[in-house]
N, C-alpha and C positions, 0 to 999 in steps of 0.2 A: 861318411857313410857306414861302414858297420856296426859302428857304434848305433845307427837310429834303425839300420837293420834289426838290430839285436833287440831294441825296446819292441819294435814294430811287431816282432816274431811272435810277443804274449798273446799280444790279439788278435791278431791278424797275417795267423800266418804262409796262406797263398799272393796273397797280396804284394807282402814285402818279400817273397821271392820271385815276383813277378818283376820288381820294383829292382830287385840285385843285378836279376837278370837285363834291365833295359838297360841299367848304368854298366853292366859289363858290356854288353852290345853295343853300345854307344864311344866306349872309348876304344873300343876295336876298331867299327868305322873308322872314329877320328883318329887314330894313327895311318890307318892303310890309306885313307885321305889325302893326312898330311903327307904321308912320305911320295903319293904320286902328284899334289900339284895342293900346295900351303891354302889353296881359293877353297878349294874340294873337302875342305875341314868340319861344316857347318853341319852338315847334315849328321855326323857324329856326333857332336856338342849340344843339338839339340835332341835328339837319341836319351844322350847320357843325361842333361837337365832332366826330363820328364822322369825318369826314373831318379835322380838325387830327389826334384821336389816330393813325387809321389811317396819315396823313403819318410823325408819329414813330414809331411803330413798323416802319415799313419803313423809314425812314432810322435806324435802331438797327439792325436787322438787314443792312444795306447795309453799313456801317460793320464790323459785328463780320466779315463775308464779304471786306471788303478789309483788317480786319489779319491776317487768318491769311496774306496774303501777303507782313506788313512784318514780321515777325518775324526775330530775330537768328538769323544762319545762312542765311538763304534768300536764296542766289547770285538770283536769279531771282523779277522784279515785274511779277505781272502783275495788272491791274486788274479783269480780268473772263475768268471761268473757258468 
């Protein structure tokens, strides 16, 4: 998760921060729900998974954007447009 957030922050800092917040908030809800009743942990797991999936998608898009500058024959390497 932290690696995905670090990679995603190169091109999309605000959406990466939102995904990190959703992940952490979901984990907190998951643990509170688990302590009260193990059947109530589902909401926290769903919110956490949304943040996790979002961080993965953002990092994949960032890697794709960075790979455009690392093609053969490209003399200049720019990491940020």
